[in-house]
Residue, then its C-alpha position, 0 to 999 in steps of 0.5 A: x500500500x502506498x504512503x498516500x493511500x494510507x494517508x487518505x485511508x487514515x483521514x477517511x477513518x478519522x472523518x467517519x469517526x468524527x461523524x459517528x461521534x457527532x451523530x451519536x450525540x444528536x441521537x439521544x432519545x427524547x425525555x419520556x412524557x406521561x400520557x396526556x392531551x394538550x391543546x395549543x393556541x397556535x397551529x402546529x402545537x405552538x403557543x400557549x398550552x392547556x393540558x387536559x384532565x383525562x379522568x374528567x369525561x364531562x364537557x369542558x370549555x377551554x380558557x382560550x380558543x385552540x388552533x391545534x392539539x396533541x394527544x399522546x394518551x390512550x383516549x379519544x377526545x371530541x373537540x367542538x367549535x362552539x361552547x358547551x360541546x355544541x356541534x356545528x361550525x362556530x355560531x351555527x348548529x349542525x353535526x360538525x365536530x372533530x374527533x382527536x384520536x389517541x396518539x395523534x396531532x391535529x390542526x383544527x379547521x376552526x378554533x376549538x372552544x370546548x371538548x369532551x374526553x371519551x370514556x375508556x372501555 
């Protein structure tokens, strides 16, 4: 093996090692979060966050309208665009609501203003 060939092989090995070391540092697992549902005032899970009490299955009005949500719990959540879990687009009566399934994220078509956790089982 020529001297230049060994030099290039050594340099390539050093670069690969550095890339692997940096990659290993970046690939750390995220901190595990406890199961829950969170509503956000902004799209794509941004803005102020409002956590949901998963044990309360009654209707709840949100303190602030929400544009998106994250559900990383084993429950489904019915989301409404009118207060008091009334179906319909904002200010109207119809059968429109939004089902936020377990282990899903959502950007709502309208601002969500109330919700109900579906009982498990």
